[in-house]
C-alpha positions in Angstrom: 15.7 7.3 2.4 14.3 5.0 -0.3 17.6 3.2 -1.1 18.1 3.0 2.6 14.7 1.2 2.9 15.5 -1.3 0.4 19.1 -1.9 1.5 18.5 -4.7 4.8 16.5 -6.8 2.3 18.6 -6.6 -0.8 21.4 -7.4 1.3 20.0 -10.1 2.3 18.5 -11.6 -0.5 22.0 -10.9 -2.0 23.5 -12.8 0.3 21.0 -15.7 0.5 23.5 -18.4 -0.3 26.3 -17.4 2.0 23.4 -17.3 4.8 22.9 -21.0 4.4 26.2 -22.6 4.0 28.6 -20.2 6.5 28.0 -19.0 9.7 29.5 -15.1 10.1 27.6 -12.3 12.2 24.4 -11.6 10.3 25.0 -8.0 11.6 27.3 -7.5 9.0 25.1 -7.7 5.8 23.6 -4.5 7.8 26.5 -2.3 8.1 27.9 -3.0 4.7 23.9 -2.4 3.7 24.7 1.5 5.7 28.3 1.7 4.2 26.6 1.2 0.6 24.2 3.8 1.3 26.6 6.5 2.6 28.6 6.0 -0.6 26.1 6.3 -3.1 24.6 9.1 -1.1 27.8 11.0 -0.9 28.1 10.9 -4.9 24.5 12.2 -5.1 25.8 14.9 -2.7 28.7 16.0 -4.9 26.5 16.6 -7.9 23.9 18.2 -5.9 26.3 20.5 -4.8 27.5 21.1 -8.1 23.9 21.9 -9.2 23.5 24.2 -6.4 26.2 26.2 -7.6 24.9 26.3 -11.1 21.6 27.1 -10.1 23.0 29.8 -7.7 22.4 29.0 -4.4 24.9 30.0 -1.9 24.4 28.1 1.2 26.1 29.7 4.8 27.4 27.5 7.4 24.3 25.7 7.8 25.6 23.3 4.9 28.1 22.2 7.6 24.6 20.6 9.7 23.4 18.7 5.9 25.6 15.7 6.5 23.3 15.2 9.3 20.4 15.3 7.7 21.4 13.4 5.3 22.6 10.1 8.0 19.4 10.6 9.7 17.2 10.3 6.4 19.9 6.9 6.5 18.9 5.9 9.7 15.0 6.1 9.5 15.1 4.0 6.1 17.2 1.7 7.5 15.0 1.3 10.7 12.5 0.5 8.5 14.1 -1.5 6.2 15.5 -3.4 9.2 11.5 -3.7 10.5 10.2 -5.5 7.2 13.3 -7.3 6.2 12.0 -10.3 8.5 8.7 -10.1 6.6 10.1 -9.8 3.3 12.1 -12.4 3.4 9.0 -15.0 4.6 6.8 -13.5 2.3 7.9 -12.1 -1.4 4.7 -9.7 -1.3 5.9 -7.5 1.4 8.8 -6.6 -0.6 6.5 -5.2 -3.7 4.1 -4.0 -1.5 6.8 -1.8 0.7 8.4 0.3 -1.8 5.0 1.1 -3.1 3.4 2.4 0.1 7.1 4.3 0.7 6.4 6.1 -2.8 2.9 6.8 -1.6 4.0 8.4 1.7 6.8 9.9 0.0 4.0 11.7 -2.3 2.8 13.4 0.8 6.3 14.5 1.6 6.6 18.4 0.3 10.3 17.6 -1.2 10.7 20.2 -3.7 8.1 22.8 -2.8 7.5 24.8 0.7 5.0 23.4 2.9 1.5 25.3 2.8 1.0 27.3 6.0 -2.7 26.7 6.4 -5.7 24.3 5.4 -5.7 20.4 5.6 -3.1 19.6 3.0 -0.7 21.6 5.8 -2.4 19.2 8.8 -1.6 16.2 6.7 2.0 17.0 5.7 2.9 18.0 9.3 1.4 14.4 10.1 3.5 13.0 7.7 7.0 11.5 10.3 9.5 12.5 6.7 7.7 16.1 6.2 10.6 17.5 8.8 13.7 15.1 7.5 13.2 16.4 4.3 12.5 20.3 5.2 15.1 20.4 7.9 17.4 18.5 5.5 16.6 20.5 2.8 16.7 23.6 5.0 20.2 23.3 6.3 21.2 22.6 2.1 19.9 26.0 1.1 20.8 28.1 3.9 17.1 28.6 5.1 15.5 28.3 8.5 14.7 24.8 9.3 10.7 25.1 10.5 10.5 22.0 12.2 13.6 21.3 13.9 12.2 20.1 17.5 9.9 17.4 15.4 13.1 16.6 13.4 14.8 15.5 17.0 11.7 13.7 18.0 11.6 11.6 14.8 14.8 10.8 14.9 15.0 10.0 18.7 12.3 7.5 17.8 13.8 5.8 14.7 16.7 5.6 16.9 14.7 3.5 19.2 12.7 1.8 16.6 16.4 0.7 15.2 17.7 -0.9 18.4 14.3 -2.3 19.0 14.3 -4.1 15.4 18.1 -4.7 15.6 17.5 -6.8 18.4 14.5 -8.8 16.5 16.5 -9.2 13.5 19.3 -11.1 15.4 16.4 -13.5 16.9 14.5 -13.3 13.8 17.5 -14.2 11.7 18.1 -18.3 12.4 14.8 -18.5 11.9 14.7 -17.2 8.1 18.2 -19.1 7.2 16.1 -22.1 8.5 13.3 -21.5 6.3 15.8 -20.2 3.4 16.9 -23.8 3.4 13.9 -25.5 3.1 
């Protein structure tokens, strides 16, 4: 997810000279970043499946749903990345703060451990929108029943809506950002 979040800003920074000299659909940068993330993620998944075999975890039919979980992680990361990219191109500090903030938020996500059943930590984990994405994807990968499926669907619906809105904002802001890059 962190790679998907950083991808839009990296794509724009990498294509800075092209953006200022050529006229092409700017959305191609976002789509190229998504394809790049899907390719890199497929390599990581292959290694992860090999590790599952070594550890002795035998997932069932739910493994077929795991790519859906990966795509939703990329969707959410891309939505947040497209949201912060215009600000990150105008102010370099945004590009430095976002990975730190997301790293802190990932510490509040139960990535390799189960969610506690009760207490304030359990409430904190349940408020984190990344928790259902990670938990559901992990459940599909390992063959356990996902506990937060409704929350997972809700986060994905909100992320898809946010992606549509920020994509439109992206189209409106890119000419201004490109003009500022020329200056």
